C-alpha positions in Angstrom: 69.9 -43.4 7.1 67.1 -42.1 7.3 63.9 -41.1 5.7 62.8 -36.8 7.4 59.1 -36.5 7.1 59.3 -33.7 9.4 56.1 -32.2 8.7 54.2 -35.9 8.1 53.2 -38.3 11.1 51.5 -42.2 10.6 48.4 -43.0 12.2 48.2 -46.7 11.3 49.9 -46.2 8.3 47.7 -43.3 6.5 49.3 -40.2 5.7 48.6 -37.2 8.5 50.2 -33.6 7.2 50.6 -31.6 10.1 51.9 -28.3 8.9 50.7 -26.4 5.5 52.7 -26.6 3.6 54.0 -29.6 4.4 58.2 -29.8 3.6 60.1 -33.0 1.2 60.5 -35.8 3.1 64.5 -36.2 2.6 67.1 -39.4 2.9 70.4 -38.5 4.5 73.1 -40.4 6.3 72.6 -39.4 10.2 74.8 -37.1 10.8 73.2 -35.3 8.5 70.1 -35.9 9.5 71.1 -33.8 13.3 72.9 -31.4 11.3 69.1 -31.0 10.4 66.5 -31.9 13.3 68.5 -30.3 16.3 67.6 -27.2 14.3 64.0 -28.4 14.7 63.9 -29.8 17.8 65.7 -26.7 19.9 63.0 -23.6 18.4 60.1 -26.6 19.3 58.7 -25.7 23.2 57.0 -28.0 23.9 56.6 -30.6 26.2 58.3 -33.5 25.0 59.3 -37.5 26.6 61.5 -38.9 24.9 62.7 -42.4 24.7 65.4 -43.9 23.9 65.7 -45.9 20.9 66.9 -49.3 20.5 69.9 -48.9 17.8 69.7 -52.4 17.3 66.5 -52.9 15.8 64.5 -49.7 15.0 62.9 -48.8 11.7 60.8 -45.8 12.8 61.9 -42.8 15.5 58.7 -40.4 15.4 57.2 -37.9 17.2 53.3 -37.9 18.4 51.6 -36.2 19.7 49.3 -36.5 23.0 45.5 -35.9 21.1 47.1 -38.8 18.1 48.1 -41.2 21.1 44.9 -43.2 20.8 44.8 -43.1 16.3 48.8 -43.7 16.3 48.5 -46.4 18.3 49.9 -46.8 21.3 47.5 -48.7 23.2 45.7 -47.1 26.3 48.0 -47.9 29.3 50.9 -47.0 28.1 48.7 -43.7 26.2 48.4 -43.0 29.6 51.6 -43.7 31.2 52.9 -40.5 29.2 50.6 -38.0 29.8 50.6 -39.3 33.2 55.2 -38.4 32.9 53.9 -34.8 30.6 51.6 -33.5 33.0 53.9 -34.1 35.9 57.1 -33.3 35.1 58.6 -29.8 35.8 62.6 -28.4 36.9 65.9 -27.7 35.5 67.9 -29.1 33.0 69.7 -31.2 33.7 72.6 -29.6 32.2 72.2 -25.6 31.8 69.2 -24.7 34.8 66.5 -24.4 32.6 62.9 -24.9 32.9 62.9 -28.3 32.0 60.4 -29.2 29.1 62.6 -32.4 27.6 62.4 -36.0 29.7 64.2 -38.3 28.1 64.3 -42.0 29.3 67.0 -44.1 29.1 66.8 -48.0 27.5 68.3 -49.4 30.4 65.7 -47.7 32.6 62.5 -48.4 29.9 64.2 -50.8 27.2 60.6 -51.2 25.4 57.2 -50.0 25.5 55.4 -52.1 27.4 56.8 -51.4 30.6 53.5 -49.5 31.5 55.7 -49.1 35.3 58.1 -48.7 34.3 57.5 -45.7 32.0 55.2 -43.9 35.3 57.6 -44.5 37.4 61.9 -44.1 35.8 63.2 -40.9 36.7 64.2 -39.8 33.5 66.8 -36.8 32.7 65.9 -34.0 32.3 66.6 -31.2 29.7 65.1 -27.8 28.3 64.3 -27.7 24.1 68.8 -27.2 23.5 69.9 -29.8 25.6 67.2 -32.4 24.5 67.6 -31.9 20.7 71.7 -32.2 21.9 70.6 -35.4 23.6 69.2 -36.7 21.2 70.5 -36.2 17.6 74.4 -37.1 19.7 72.0 -40.7 20.7 71.3 -40.6 16.6 75.0 -40.0 16.4 76.4 -43.1 18.5 74.2 -45.7 16.6 76.3 -47.5 14.0 74.2 -48.8 10.8 70.9 -47.8 11.5 68.3 -47.5 7.6 65.1 -45.5 10.2 62.2 -45.1 7.4 60.9 -42.7 9.2 61.6 -39.7 11.8 59.1 -36.4 11.4 59.7 -33.4 13.7 57.8 -32.0 17.0 54.4 -30.9 16.0 52.7 -29.6 19.3 52.6 -29.1 22.7 52.8 -32.5 24.3 54.3 -35.1 22.6 56.7 -38.0 22.8 59.4 -39.5 20.6 58.6 -43.1 20.1 60.1 -45.5 18.2 59.6 -49.2 16.6 
């Protein structure tokens, strides 16, 4: 199960709406979440660094815009490493050759957001928004059992999908 709260970011435990009007939250199975989330992700034209979640232990998987990194509680060195990646990746989607706007970083490359050096140096996989959305949704769909208390949709020009 997952609680999809599309238009809200939580900053240090407090709801911070990112759209007006805010769409309601909804509880969904992971397959239904992918059905609802994929069009949102595909429509997002900004840059995204997405970290593959730990399917064994995560309870939240959310997008945080780069301007909100500090307010969301990311350590300064982690925020700087992610920002560096957002600013310096480019090239083509590995699936279709369109311009890449997503950088997918697997758990094999970065298993914890504490691994600042690995965030800066991991090659990741580059995708356009369509194929980044597919990758994220397929990854969520492969998780056998999860209870996600919070998943949101992208809301700014650049940011990261992180898990806790």
